[in-house]
mmCIF file of the N, C-alpha and C atoms, coordinates in Angstrom:
data_MODEL
# 
_entry.id   MODEL 
# 
loop_
_atom_site.group_PDB 
_atom_site.id 
_atom_site.type_symbol 
_atom_site.label_atom_id 
_atom_site.label_alt_id 
_atom_site.label_comp_id 
_atom_site.label_asym_id 
_atom_site.label_entity_id 
_atom_site.label_seq_id 
_atom_site.pdbx_PDB_ins_code 
_atom_site.Cartn_x 
_atom_site.Cartn_y 
_atom_site.Cartn_z 
_atom_site.occupancy 
_atom_site.B_iso_or_equiv 
_atom_site.pdbx_formal_charge 
_atom_site.auth_seq_id 
_atom_site.auth_comp_id 
_atom_site.auth_asym_id 
_atom_site.auth_atom_id 
_atom_site.pdbx_PDB_model_num 
ATOM 1   N N  . UNK A 1 1  ? -2.677  5.987   7.072   1.00 0.00 ? 1  UNK A N  1 
ATOM 2   C CA . UNK A 1 1  ? -3.381  5.324   8.242   1.00 0.00 ? 1  UNK A CA 1 
ATOM 3   C C  . UNK A 1 1  ? -2.418  5.400   9.368   1.00 0.00 ? 1  UNK A C  1 
ATOM 4   N N  . UNK A 1 2  ? -2.874  5.301   10.443  1.00 0.00 ? 2  UNK A N  1 
ATOM 5   C CA . UNK A 1 2  ? -2.245  5.288   11.723  1.00 0.00 ? 2  UNK A CA 1 
ATOM 6   C C  . UNK A 1 2  ? -2.779  4.106   12.470  1.00 0.00 ? 2  UNK A C  1 
ATOM 7   N N  . UNK A 1 3  ? -1.998  3.079   12.793  1.00 0.00 ? 3  UNK A N  1 
ATOM 8   C CA . UNK A 1 3  ? -2.538  1.994   13.552  1.00 0.00 ? 3  UNK A CA 1 
ATOM 9   C C  . UNK A 1 3  ? -1.539  1.711   14.671  1.00 0.00 ? 3  UNK A C  1 
ATOM 10  N N  . UNK A 1 4  ? -1.895  1.017   15.643  1.00 0.00 ? 4  UNK A N  1 
ATOM 11  C CA . UNK A 1 4  ? -1.174  0.417   16.697  1.00 0.00 ? 4  UNK A CA 1 
ATOM 12  C C  . UNK A 1 4  ? -1.134  -1.022  16.538  1.00 0.00 ? 4  UNK A C  1 
ATOM 13  N N  . UNK A 1 5  ? -0.100  -1.600  16.512  1.00 0.00 ? 5  UNK A N  1 
ATOM 14  C CA . UNK A 1 5  ? 0.086   -3.216  16.380  1.00 0.00 ? 5  UNK A CA 1 
ATOM 15  C C  . UNK A 1 5  ? 0.853   -3.690  17.597  1.00 0.00 ? 5  UNK A C  1 
ATOM 16  N N  . UNK A 1 6  ? 0.143   -4.688  18.265  1.00 0.00 ? 6  UNK A N  1 
ATOM 17  C CA . UNK A 1 6  ? 0.916   -5.280  19.408  1.00 0.00 ? 6  UNK A CA 1 
ATOM 18  C C  . UNK A 1 6  ? 2.180   -5.983  19.109  1.00 0.00 ? 6  UNK A C  1 
ATOM 19  N N  . UNK A 1 7  ? 3.124   -5.811  19.912  1.00 0.00 ? 7  UNK A N  1 
ATOM 20  C CA . UNK A 1 7  ? 4.530   -6.518  19.708  1.00 0.00 ? 7  UNK A CA 1 
ATOM 21  C C  . UNK A 1 7  ? 4.486   -7.959  19.131  1.00 0.00 ? 7  UNK A C  1 
ATOM 22  N N  . UNK A 1 8  ? 3.500   -8.680  19.390  1.00 0.00 ? 8  UNK A N  1 
ATOM 23  C CA . UNK A 1 8  ? 3.435   -10.128 19.136  1.00 0.00 ? 8  UNK A CA 1 
ATOM 24  C C  . UNK A 1 8  ? 3.171   -10.137 17.668  1.00 0.00 ? 8  UNK A C  1 
ATOM 25  N N  . UNK A 1 9  ? 2.895   -9.241  16.940  1.00 0.00 ? 9  UNK A N  1 
ATOM 26  C CA . UNK A 1 9  ? 2.590   -9.403  15.439  1.00 0.00 ? 9  UNK A CA 1 
ATOM 27  C C  . UNK A 1 9  ? 3.752   -8.446  14.788  1.00 0.00 ? 9  UNK A C  1 
ATOM 28  N N  . UNK A 1 10 ? 4.150   -9.053  13.636  1.00 0.00 ? 10 UNK A N  1 
ATOM 29  C CA . UNK A 1 10 ? 5.272   -8.512  12.827  1.00 0.00 ? 10 UNK A CA 1 
ATOM 30  C C  . UNK A 1 10 ? 4.601   -7.379  12.016  1.00 0.00 ? 10 UNK A C  1 
ATOM 31  N N  . UNK A 1 11 ? 5.230   -6.218  11.921  1.00 0.00 ? 11 UNK A N  1 
ATOM 32  C CA . UNK A 1 11 ? 4.597   -5.111  11.000  1.00 0.00 ? 11 UNK A CA 1 
ATOM 33  C C  . UNK A 1 11 ? 4.356   -5.596  9.745   1.00 0.00 ? 11 UNK A C  1 
ATOM 34  N N  . UNK A 1 12 ? 5.228   -6.080  8.973   1.00 0.00 ? 12 UNK A N  1 
ATOM 35  C CA . UNK A 1 12 ? 5.273   -6.487  7.631   1.00 0.00 ? 12 UNK A CA 1 
ATOM 36  C C  . UNK A 1 12 ? 4.054   -7.444  7.171   1.00 0.00 ? 12 UNK A C  1 
ATOM 37  N N  . UNK A 1 13 ? 3.706   -8.409  8.495   1.00 0.00 ? 13 UNK A N  1 
ATOM 38  C CA . UNK A 1 13 ? 2.619   -9.228  8.291   1.00 0.00 ? 13 UNK A CA 1 
ATOM 39  C C  . UNK A 1 13 ? 1.335   -8.476  8.237   1.00 0.00 ? 13 UNK A C  1 
ATOM 40  N N  . UNK A 1 14 ? 1.049   -7.495  9.066   1.00 0.00 ? 14 UNK A N  1 
ATOM 41  C CA . UNK A 1 14 ? -0.205  -6.795  9.357   1.00 0.00 ? 14 UNK A CA 1 
ATOM 42  C C  . UNK A 1 14 ? -0.396  -5.857  8.200   1.00 0.00 ? 14 UNK A C  1 
ATOM 43  N N  . UNK A 1 15 ? 0.696   -5.260  7.706   1.00 0.00 ? 15 UNK A N  1 
ATOM 44  C CA . UNK A 1 15 ? 0.516   -4.351  6.500   1.00 0.00 ? 15 UNK A CA 1 
ATOM 45  C C  . UNK A 1 15 ? 0.197   -5.237  5.272   1.00 0.00 ? 15 UNK A C  1 
ATOM 46  N N  . UNK A 1 16 ? 0.935   -6.418  5.126   1.00 0.00 ? 16 UNK A N  1 
ATOM 47  C CA . UNK A 1 16 ? 0.567   -7.251  3.954   1.00 0.00 ? 16 UNK A CA 1 
ATOM 48  C C  . UNK A 1 16 ? -0.868  -7.756  3.994   1.00 0.00 ? 16 UNK A C  1 
ATOM 49  N N  . UNK A 1 17 ? -1.242  -8.103  5.265   1.00 0.00 ? 17 UNK A N  1 
ATOM 50  C CA . UNK A 1 17 ? -2.813  -8.520  5.356   1.00 0.00 ? 17 UNK A CA 1 
ATOM 51  C C  . UNK A 1 17 ? -3.626  -7.467  5.150   1.00 0.00 ? 17 UNK A C  1 
ATOM 52  N N  . UNK A 1 18 ? -3.414  -6.291  5.456   1.00 0.00 ? 18 UNK A N  1 
ATOM 53  C CA . UNK A 1 18 ? -4.429  -5.126  5.314   1.00 0.00 ? 18 UNK A CA 1 
ATOM 54  C C  . UNK A 1 18 ? -4.370  -4.777  3.817   1.00 0.00 ? 18 UNK A C  1 
ATOM 55  N N  . UNK A 1 19 ? -3.186  -4.780  3.085   1.00 0.00 ? 19 UNK A N  1 
ATOM 56  C CA . UNK A 1 19 ? -3.119  -4.463  1.704   1.00 0.00 ? 19 UNK A CA 1 
ATOM 57  C C  . UNK A 1 19 ? -3.797  -5.520  0.957   1.00 0.00 ? 19 UNK A C  1 
ATOM 58  N N  . UNK A 1 20 ? -3.419  -6.792  1.356   1.00 0.00 ? 20 UNK A N  1 
ATOM 59  C CA . UNK A 1 20 ? -4.265  -7.969  0.497   1.00 0.00 ? 20 UNK A CA 1 
ATOM 60  C C  . UNK A 1 20 ? -5.605  -7.985  0.423   1.00 0.00 ? 20 UNK A C  1 
ATOM 61  N N  . UNK A 1 21 ? -6.191  -7.914  1.901   1.00 0.00 ? 21 UNK A N  1 
ATOM 62  C CA . UNK A 1 21 ? -7.768  -8.023  2.009   1.00 0.00 ? 21 UNK A CA 1 
ATOM 63  C C  . UNK A 1 21 ? -8.322  -6.740  1.529   1.00 0.00 ? 21 UNK A C  1 
ATOM 64  N N  . UNK A 1 22 ? -7.796  -5.648  1.574   1.00 0.00 ? 22 UNK A N  1 
ATOM 65  C CA . UNK A 1 22 ? -8.370  -4.415  0.892   1.00 0.00 ? 22 UNK A CA 1 
ATOM 66  C C  . UNK A 1 22 ? -8.388  -4.412  -0.577  1.00 0.00 ? 22 UNK A C  1 
ATOM 67  N N  . UNK A 1 23 ? -7.240  -4.937  -1.269  1.00 0.00 ? 23 UNK A N  1 
ATOM 68  C CA . UNK A 1 23 ? -7.135  -5.077  -2.662  1.00 0.00 ? 23 UNK A CA 1 
ATOM 69  C C  . UNK A 1 23 ? -8.343  -6.096  -3.150  1.00 0.00 ? 23 UNK A C  1 
ATOM 70  N N  . UNK A 1 24 ? -8.549  -7.075  -2.495  1.00 0.00 ? 24 UNK A N  1 
ATOM 71  C CA . UNK A 1 24 ? -9.545  -8.276  -2.869  1.00 0.00 ? 24 UNK A CA 1 
ATOM 72  C C  . UNK A 1 24 ? -10.873 -7.498  -2.749  1.00 0.00 ? 24 UNK A C  1 
ATOM 73  N N  . UNK A 1 25 ? -11.101 -6.898  -1.612  1.00 0.00 ? 25 UNK A N  1 
ATOM 74  C CA . UNK A 1 25 ? -12.480 -6.259  -1.317  1.00 0.00 ? 25 UNK A CA 1 
ATOM 75  C C  . UNK A 1 25 ? -12.742 -5.262  -2.601  1.00 0.00 ? 25 UNK A C  1 
ATOM 76  N N  . UNK A 1 26 ? -11.896 -4.365  -2.632  1.00 0.00 ? 26 UNK A N  1 
ATOM 77  C CA . UNK A 1 26 ? -12.040 -3.152  -3.809  1.00 0.00 ? 26 UNK A CA 1 
ATOM 78  C C  . UNK A 1 26 ? -12.171 -3.927  -5.164  1.00 0.00 ? 26 UNK A C  1 
ATOM 79  N N  . UNK A 1 27 ? -11.442 -4.880  -5.575  1.00 0.00 ? 27 UNK A N  1 
ATOM 80  C CA . UNK A 1 27 ? -11.735 -5.639  -6.887  1.00 0.00 ? 27 UNK A CA 1 
ATOM 81  C C  . UNK A 1 27 ? -13.045 -6.276  -6.828  1.00 0.00 ? 27 UNK A C  1 
ATOM 82  N N  . UNK A 1 28 ? -13.484 -6.842  -5.985  1.00 0.00 ? 28 UNK A N  1 
ATOM 83  C CA . UNK A 1 28 ? -14.865 -7.406  -6.002  1.00 0.00 ? 28 UNK A CA 1 
ATOM 84  C C  . UNK A 1 28 ? -16.136 -6.532  -6.058  1.00 0.00 ? 28 UNK A C  1 
ATOM 85  N N  . UNK A 1 29 ? -15.846 -5.347  -5.129  1.00 0.00 ? 29 UNK A N  1 
ATOM 86  C CA . UNK A 1 29 ? -16.884 -4.452  -5.147  1.00 0.00 ? 29 UNK A CA 1 
ATOM 87  C C  . UNK A 1 29 ? -17.046 -3.514  -6.001  1.00 0.00 ? 29 UNK A C  1 
ATOM 88  N N  . UNK A 1 30 ? -15.913 -2.871  -6.357  1.00 0.00 ? 30 UNK A N  1 
ATOM 89  C CA . UNK A 1 30 ? -15.888 -1.645  -7.396  1.00 0.00 ? 30 UNK A CA 1 
ATOM 90  C C  . UNK A 1 30 ? -15.469 -2.138  -8.843  1.00 0.00 ? 30 UNK A C  1 
ATOM 91  N N  . UNK A 1 31 ? -14.895 -3.372  -9.007  1.00 0.00 ? 31 UNK A N  1 
ATOM 92  C CA . UNK A 1 31 ? -14.456 -3.718  -10.345 1.00 0.00 ? 31 UNK A CA 1 
ATOM 93  C C  . UNK A 1 31 ? -15.193 -4.914  -10.758 1.00 0.00 ? 31 UNK A C  1 
ATOM 94  N N  . UNK A 1 32 ? -16.128 -5.292  -9.926  1.00 0.00 ? 32 UNK A N  1 
ATOM 95  C CA . UNK A 1 32 ? -16.986 -6.536  -10.253 1.00 0.00 ? 32 UNK A CA 1 
ATOM 96  C C  . UNK A 1 32 ? -16.192 -7.856  -10.696 1.00 0.00 ? 32 UNK A C  1 
ATOM 97  N N  . UNK A 1 33 ? -15.064 -7.954  -10.078 1.00 0.00 ? 33 UNK A N  1 
ATOM 98  C CA . UNK A 1 33 ? -14.433 -9.147  -10.211 1.00 0.00 ? 33 UNK A CA 1 
ATOM 99  C C  . UNK A 1 33 ? -14.811 -10.214 -9.368  1.00 0.00 ? 33 UNK A C  1 
ATOM 100 N N  . UNK A 1 34 ? -14.839 -11.439 -9.858  1.00 0.00 ? 34 UNK A N  1 
ATOM 101 C CA . UNK A 1 34 ? -15.438 -12.547 -9.122  1.00 0.00 ? 34 UNK A CA 1 
ATOM 102 C C  . UNK A 1 34 ? -14.064 -13.233 -8.558  1.00 0.00 ? 34 UNK A C  1 
ATOM 103 N N  . UNK A 1 35 ? -12.891 -13.204 -9.146  1.00 0.00 ? 35 UNK A N  1 
ATOM 104 C CA . UNK A 1 35 ? -11.704 -13.748 -8.922  1.00 0.00 ? 35 UNK A CA 1 
ATOM 105 C C  . UNK A 1 35 ? -10.794 -12.633 -8.434  1.00 0.00 ? 35 UNK A C  1 
ATOM 106 N N  . UNK A 1 36 ? -9.718  -13.078 -7.908  1.00 0.00 ? 36 UNK A N  1 
ATOM 107 C CA . UNK A 1 36 ? -8.721  -12.232 -7.457  1.00 0.00 ? 36 UNK A CA 1 
ATOM 108 C C  . UNK A 1 36 ? -7.869  -11.813 -8.799  1.00 0.00 ? 36 UNK A C  1 
ATOM 109 N N  . UNK A 1 37 ? -7.122  -10.523 -8.633  1.00 0.00 ? 37 UNK A N  1 
ATOM 110 C CA . UNK A 1 37 ? -6.141  -10.257 -9.652  1.00 0.00 ? 37 UNK A CA 1 
ATOM 111 C C  . UNK A 1 37 ? -4.973  -11.105 -9.833  1.00 0.00 ? 37 UNK A C  1 
ATOM 112 N N  . UNK A 1 38 ? -4.782  -11.766 -10.740 1.00 0.00 ? 38 UNK A N  1 
ATOM 113 C CA . UNK A 1 38 ? -3.460  -12.751 -10.836 1.00 0.00 ? 38 UNK A CA 1 
ATOM 114 C C  . UNK A 1 38 ? -2.392  -12.133 -11.608 1.00 0.00 ? 38 UNK A C  1 
ATOM 115 N N  . UNK A 1 39 ? -1.301  -11.884 -10.941 1.00 0.00 ? 39 UNK A N  1 
ATOM 116 C CA . UNK A 1 39 ? -0.286  -11.130 -11.609 1.00 0.00 ? 39 UNK A CA 1 
ATOM 117 C C  . UNK A 1 39 ? -0.246  -9.711  -11.667 1.00 0.00 ? 39 UNK A C  1 
ATOM 118 N N  . UNK A 1 40 ? -1.361  -9.047  -11.064 1.00 0.00 ? 40 UNK A N  1 
ATOM 119 C CA . UNK A 1 40 ? -1.369  -7.638  -11.110 1.00 0.00 ? 40 UNK A CA 1 
ATOM 120 C C  . UNK A 1 40 ? -1.161  -7.144  -9.841  1.00 0.00 ? 40 UNK A C  1 
ATOM 121 N N  . UNK A 1 41 ? -0.730  -5.705  -9.583  1.00 0.00 ? 41 UNK A N  1 
ATOM 122 C CA . UNK A 1 41 ? -0.770  -5.264  -8.260  1.00 0.00 ? 41 UNK A CA 1 
ATOM 123 C C  . UNK A 1 41 ? -1.685  -4.156  -8.174  1.00 0.00 ? 41 UNK A C  1 
ATOM 124 N N  . UNK A 1 42 ? -2.223  -3.954  -6.999  1.00 0.00 ? 42 UNK A N  1 
ATOM 125 C CA . UNK A 1 42 ? -3.231  -2.887  -6.862  1.00 0.00 ? 42 UNK A CA 1 
ATOM 126 C C  . UNK A 1 42 ? -2.543  -1.665  -6.022  1.00 0.00 ? 42 UNK A C  1 
ATOM 127 N N  . UNK A 1 43 ? -1.874  -2.159  -4.982  1.00 0.00 ? 43 UNK A N  1 
ATOM 128 C CA . UNK A 1 43 ? -1.218  -1.213  -4.018  1.00 0.00 ? 43 UNK A CA 1 
ATOM 129 C C  . UNK A 1 43 ? 0.310   -1.106  -4.528  1.00 0.00 ? 43 UNK A C  1 
ATOM 130 N N  . UNK A 1 44 ? 0.779   0.192   -3.987  1.00 0.00 ? 44 UNK A N  1 
ATOM 131 C CA . UNK A 1 44 ? 2.283   0.216   -4.122  1.00 0.00 ? 44 UNK A CA 1 
ATOM 132 C C  . UNK A 1 44 ? 3.232   -0.838  -3.432  1.00 0.00 ? 44 UNK A C  1 
ATOM 133 N N  . UNK A 1 45 ? 4.314   -1.139  -3.637  1.00 0.00 ? 45 UNK A N  1 
ATOM 134 C CA . UNK A 1 45 ? 5.007   -2.161  -3.085  1.00 0.00 ? 45 UNK A CA 1 
ATOM 135 C C  . UNK A 1 45 ? 5.445   -1.751  -1.680  1.00 0.00 ? 45 UNK A C  1 
ATOM 136 N N  . UNK A 1 46 ? 5.706   -0.600  -1.419  1.00 0.00 ? 46 UNK A N  1 
ATOM 137 C CA . UNK A 1 46 ? 6.216   -0.168  -0.097  1.00 0.00 ? 46 UNK A CA 1 
ATOM 138 C C  . UNK A 1 46 ? 5.231   0.245   0.885   1.00 0.00 ? 46 UNK A C  1 
ATOM 139 N N  . UNK A 1 47 ? 5.623   0.582   2.052   1.00 0.00 ? 47 UNK A N  1 
ATOM 140 C CA . UNK A 1 47 ? 4.954   1.290   3.190   1.00 0.00 ? 47 UNK A CA 1 
ATOM 141 C C  . UNK A 1 47 ? 5.917   1.822   4.212   1.00 0.00 ? 47 UNK A C  1 
ATOM 142 N N  . UNK A 1 48 ? 5.235   2.729   4.738   1.00 0.00 ? 48 UNK A N  1 
ATOM 143 C CA . UNK A 1 48 ? 6.156   3.547   5.845   1.00 0.00 ? 48 UNK A CA 1 
ATOM 144 C C  . UNK A 1 48 ? 5.857   3.091   7.397   1.00 0.00 ? 48 UNK A C  1 
ATOM 145 N N  . UNK A 1 49 ? 6.649   3.092   8.177   1.00 0.00 ? 49 UNK A N  1 
ATOM 146 C CA . UNK A 1 49 ? 6.428   2.618   9.565   1.00 0.00 ? 49 UNK A CA 1 
ATOM 147 C C  . UNK A 1 49 ? 7.266   3.589   10.461  1.00 0.00 ? 49 UNK A C  1 
ATOM 148 N N  . UNK A 1 50 ? 6.575   4.097   11.323  1.00 0.00 ? 50 UNK A N  1 
ATOM 149 C CA . UNK A 1 50 ? 7.386   5.118   12.295  1.00 0.00 ? 50 UNK A CA 1 
ATOM 150 C C  . UNK A 1 50 ? 6.987   4.447   13.626  1.00 0.00 ? 50 UNK A C  1 
ATOM 151 N N  . UNK A 1 51 ? 7.979   4.011   14.244  1.00 0.00 ? 51 UNK A N  1 
ATOM 152 C CA . UNK A 1 51 ? 7.760   3.470   15.786  1.00 0.00 ? 51 UNK A CA 1 
ATOM 153 C C  . UNK A 1 51 ? 8.252   4.295   16.826  1.00 0.00 ? 51 UNK A C  1 
ATOM 154 N N  . UNK A 1 52 ? 8.672   5.385   16.451  1.00 0.00 ? 52 UNK A N  1 
ATOM 155 C CA . UNK A 1 52 ? 9.039   6.466   17.634  1.00 0.00 ? 52 UNK A CA 1 
ATOM 156 C C  . UNK A 1 52 ? 8.276   7.659   17.446  1.00 0.00 ? 52 UNK A C  1 
ATOM 157 N N  . UNK A 1 53 ? 7.102   7.729   18.093  1.00 0.00 ? 53 UNK A N  1 
ATOM 158 C CA . UNK A 1 53 ? 6.266   8.967   17.931  1.00 0.00 ? 53 UNK A CA 1 
ATOM 159 C C  . UNK A 1 53 ? 5.665   8.980   16.565  1.00 0.00 ? 53 UNK A C  1 
ATOM 160 N N  . UNK A 1 54 ? 5.092   10.110  16.294  1.00 0.00 ? 54 UNK A N  1 
ATOM 161 C CA . UNK A 1 54 ? 4.446   10.367  14.921  1.00 0.00 ? 54 UNK A CA 1 
ATOM 162 C C  . UNK A 1 54 ? 4.641   11.609  14.447  1.00 0.00 ? 54 UNK A C  1 
ATOM 163 N N  . UNK A 1 55 ? 5.590   11.468  13.696  1.00 0.00 ? 55 UNK A N  1 
ATOM 164 C CA . UNK A 1 55 ? 6.364   12.912  12.994  1.00 0.00 ? 55 UNK A CA 1 
ATOM 165 C C  . UNK A 1 55 ? 5.434   13.115  11.744  1.00 0.00 ? 55 UNK A C  1 
ATOM 166 N N  . UNK A 1 56 ? 4.567   14.092  11.821  1.00 0.00 ? 56 UNK A N  1 
ATOM 167 C CA . UNK A 1 56 ? 3.516   14.102  10.611  1.00 0.00 ? 56 UNK A CA 1 
ATOM 168 C C  . UNK A 1 56 ? 4.200   14.544  9.459   1.00 0.00 ? 56 UNK A C  1 
ATOM 169 N N  . UNK A 1 57 ? 5.293   15.457  9.488   1.00 0.00 ? 57 UNK A N  1 
ATOM 170 C CA . UNK A 1 57 ? 6.076   16.068  8.449   1.00 0.00 ? 57 UNK A CA 1 
ATOM 171 C C  . UNK A 1 57 ? 6.768   14.987  7.655   1.00 0.00 ? 57 UNK A C  1 
ATOM 172 N N  . UNK A 1 58 ? 7.432   13.941  8.331   1.00 0.00 ? 58 UNK A N  1 
ATOM 173 C CA . UNK A 1 58 ? 8.132   12.799  7.792   1.00 0.00 ? 58 UNK A CA 1 
ATOM 174 C C  . UNK A 1 58 ? 7.112   11.750  7.059   1.00 0.00 ? 58 UNK A C  1 
ATOM 175 N N  . UNK A 1 59 ? 6.011   11.741  7.435   1.00 0.00 ? 59 UNK A N  1 
ATOM 176 C CA . UNK A 1 59 ? 5.102   10.943  6.999   1.00 0.00 ? 59 UNK A CA 1 
ATOM 177 C C  . UNK A 1 59 ? 4.544   11.672  5.576   1.00 0.00 ? 59 UNK A C  1 
ATOM 178 N N  . UNK A 1 60 ? 4.142   12.983  5.689   1.00 0.00 ? 60 UNK A N  1 
ATOM 179 C CA . UNK A 1 60 ? 3.732   13.621  4.445   1.00 0.00 ? 60 UNK A CA 1 
ATOM 180 C C  . UNK A 1 60 ? 4.884   13.413  3.462   1.00 0.00 ? 60 UNK A C  1 
ATOM 181 N N  . UNK A 1 61 ? 6.051   13.666  3.681   1.00 0.00 ? 61 UNK A N  1 
ATOM 182 C CA . UNK A 1 61 ? 7.342   13.657  2.816   1.00 0.00 ? 61 UNK A CA 1 
ATOM 183 C C  . UNK A 1 61 ? 7.100   12.121  2.120   1.00 0.00 ? 61 UNK A C  1 
ATOM 184 N N  . UNK A 1 62 ? 7.122   11.254  2.918   1.00 0.00 ? 62 UNK A N  1 
ATOM 185 C CA . UNK A 1 62 ? 7.159   9.773   2.320   1.00 0.00 ? 62 UNK A CA 1 
ATOM 186 C C  . UNK A 1 62 ? 5.920   9.666   1.364   1.00 0.00 ? 62 UNK A C  1 
ATOM 187 N N  . UNK A 1 63 ? 4.863   10.291  1.736   1.00 0.00 ? 63 UNK A N  1 
ATOM 188 C CA . UNK A 1 63 ? 3.611   9.863   0.788   1.00 0.00 ? 63 UNK A CA 1 
ATOM 189 C C  . UNK A 1 63 ? 3.937   10.683  -0.360  1.00 0.00 ? 63 UNK A C  1 
ATOM 190 N N  . UNK A 1 64 ? 4.453   11.982  -0.294  1.00 0.00 ? 64 UNK A N  1 
ATOM 191 C CA . UNK A 1 64 ? 4.770   12.837  -1.628  1.00 0.00 ? 64 UNK A CA 1 
ATOM 192 C C  . UNK A 1 64 ? 5.579   11.987  -2.361  1.00 0.00 ? 64 UNK A C  1 
ATOM 193 N N  . UNK A 1 65 ? 6.688   11.469  -1.874  1.00 0.00 ? 65 UNK A N  1 
ATOM 194 C CA . UNK A 1 65 ? 7.587   10.820  -2.765  1.00 0.00 ? 65 UNK A CA 1 
ATOM 195 C C  . UNK A 1 65 ? 6.977   9.514   -3.206  1.00 0.00 ? 65 UNK A C  1 
ATOM 196 N N  . UNK A 1 66 ? 6.169   8.995   -2.458  1.00 0.00 ? 66 UNK A N  1 
ATOM 197 C CA . UNK A 1 66 ? 5.730   7.543   -3.066  1.00 0.00 ? 66 UNK A CA 1 
ATOM 198 C C  . UNK A 1 66 ? 4.722   7.765   -4.205  1.00 0.00 ? 66 UNK A C  1 
ATOM 199 N N  . UNK A 1 67 ? 3.845   8.895   -4.065  1.00 0.00 ? 67 UNK A N  1 
ATOM 200 C CA . UNK A 1 67 ? 3.008   9.306   -5.174  1.00 0.00 ? 67 UNK A CA 1 
ATOM 201 C C  . UNK A 1 67 ? 3.816   9.653   -6.406  1.00 0.00 ? 67 UNK A C  1 
ATOM 202 N N  . UNK A 1 68 ? 5.022   10.372  -6.351  1.00 0.00 ? 68 UNK A N  1 
ATOM 203 C CA . UNK A 1 68 ? 5.653   10.765  -7.405  1.00 0.00 ? 68 UNK A CA 1 
ATOM 204 C C  . UNK A 1 68 ? 6.358   9.341   -8.062  1.00 0.00 ? 68 UNK A C  1 
ATOM 205 N N  . UNK A 1 69 ? 6.853   8.508   -7.128  1.00 0.00 ? 69 UNK A N  1 
ATOM 206 C CA . UNK A 1 69 ? 7.426   7.199   -7.796  1.00 0.00 ? 69 UNK A CA 1 
ATOM 207 C C  . UNK A 1 69 ? 6.371   6.299   -8.491  1.00 0.00 ? 69 UNK A C  1 
ATOM 208 N N  . UNK A 1 70 ? 5.044   6.246   -7.940  1.00 0.00 ? 70 UNK A N  1 
ATOM 209 C CA . UNK A 1 70 ? 3.963   5.672   -8.604  1.00 0.00 ? 70 UNK A CA 1 
ATOM 210 C C  . UNK A 1 70 ? 3.786   6.244   -9.973  1.00 0.00 ? 70 UNK A C  1 
ATOM 211 N N  . UNK A 1 71 ? 3.601   7.549   -10.057 1.00 0.00 ? 71 UNK A N  1 
ATOM 212 C CA . UNK A 1 71 ? 3.565   8.082   -11.301 1.00 0.00 ? 71 UNK A CA 1 
ATOM 213 C C  . UNK A 1 71 ? 4.768   7.980   -12.198 1.00 0.00 ? 71 UNK A C  1 
ATOM 214 N N  . UNK A 1 72 ? 5.925   8.000   -12.066 1.00 0.00 ? 72 UNK A N  1 
ATOM 215 C CA . UNK A 1 72 ? 7.040   7.587   -12.538 1.00 0.00 ? 72 UNK A CA 1 
ATOM 216 C C  . UNK A 1 72 ? 7.053   6.150   -13.208 1.00 0.00 ? 72 UNK A C  1 
ATOM 217 N N  . UNK A 1 73 ? 6.639   5.380   -12.288 1.00 0.00 ? 73 UNK A N  1 
ATOM 218 C CA . UNK A 1 73 ? 6.663   3.825   -12.878 1.00 0.00 ? 73 UNK A CA 1 
ATOM 219 C C  . UNK A 1 73 ? 5.258   3.534   -13.841 1.00 0.00 ? 73 UNK A C  1 
ATOM 220 N N  . UNK A 1 74 ? 4.347   4.497   -13.635 1.00 0.00 ? 74 UNK A N  1 
ATOM 221 C CA . UNK A 1 74 ? 3.067   4.244   -14.536 1.00 0.00 ? 74 UNK A CA 1 
ATOM 222 C C  . UNK A 1 74 ? 3.595   4.724   -15.927 1.00 0.00 ? 74 UNK A C  1 
ATOM 223 N N  . UNK A 1 75 ? 4.335   5.943   -15.904 1.00 0.00 ? 75 UNK A N  1 
ATOM 224 C CA . UNK A 1 75 ? 4.717   6.412   -17.249 1.00 0.00 ? 75 UNK A CA 1 
ATOM 225 C C  . UNK A 1 75 ? 5.595   5.444   -17.832 1.00 0.00 ? 75 UNK A C  1 
ATOM 226 N N  . UNK A 1 76 ? 6.432   4.895   -17.381 1.00 0.00 ? 76 UNK A N  1 
ATOM 227 C CA . UNK A 1 76 ? 7.471   3.782   -17.765 1.00 0.00 ? 76 UNK A CA 1 
ATOM 228 C C  . UNK A 1 76 ? 6.777   2.607   -18.396 1.00 0.00 ? 76 UNK A C  1 
ATOM 229 N N  . UNK A 1 77 ? 5.514   2.197   -17.743 1.00 0.00 ? 77 UNK A N  1 
ATOM 230 C CA . UNK A 1 77 ? 4.693   1.329   -18.311 1.00 0.00 ? 77 UNK A CA 1 
ATOM 231 C C  . UNK A 1 77 ? 4.054   1.572   -19.576 1.00 0.00 ? 77 UNK A C  1 
ATOM 232 N N  . UNK A 1 78 ? 3.773   2.922   -19.718 1.00 0.00 ? 78 UNK A N  1 
ATOM 233 C CA . UNK A 1 78 ? 3.149   3.289   -20.938 1.00 0.00 ? 78 UNK A CA 1 
ATOM 234 C C  . UNK A 1 78 ? 4.252   3.039   -22.268 1.00 0.00 ? 78 UNK A C  1 
ATOM 235 N N  . UNK A 1 79 ? 5.520   3.239   -22.033 1.00 0.00 ? 79 UNK A N  1 
ATOM 236 C CA . UNK A 1 79 ? 6.634   3.196   -22.907 1.00 0.00 ? 79 UNK A CA 1 
ATOM 237 C C  . UNK A 1 79 ? 6.777   1.704   -23.293 1.00 0.00 ? 79 UNK A C  1 
ATOM 238 N N  . UNK A 1 80 ? 6.280   0.748   -22.565 1.00 0.00 ? 80 UNK A N  1 
ATOM 239 C CA . UNK A 1 80 ? 6.583   -0.607  -23.089 1.00 0.00 ? 80 UNK A CA 1 
ATOM 240 C C  . UNK A 1 80 ? 5.531   -1.056  -24.142 1.00 0.00 ? 80 UNK A C  1 
# 
């Protein structure tokens, strides 16, 4: 996702808002949840921000690494 955020808003607040609201919406629409996920996580913890131009290759590399990290953490959960 590529968005432009006005300087008066903190990047972390905007990203947190988008991730939070979208997780609630997806849970309610597709998982038929009436209440929010308590103690569960829908999105990965991190996010990538580039404030100096739009370096596509750098963004792709971050996404590849994040997908690998998510798979690794999922496999560790299976061992518990």
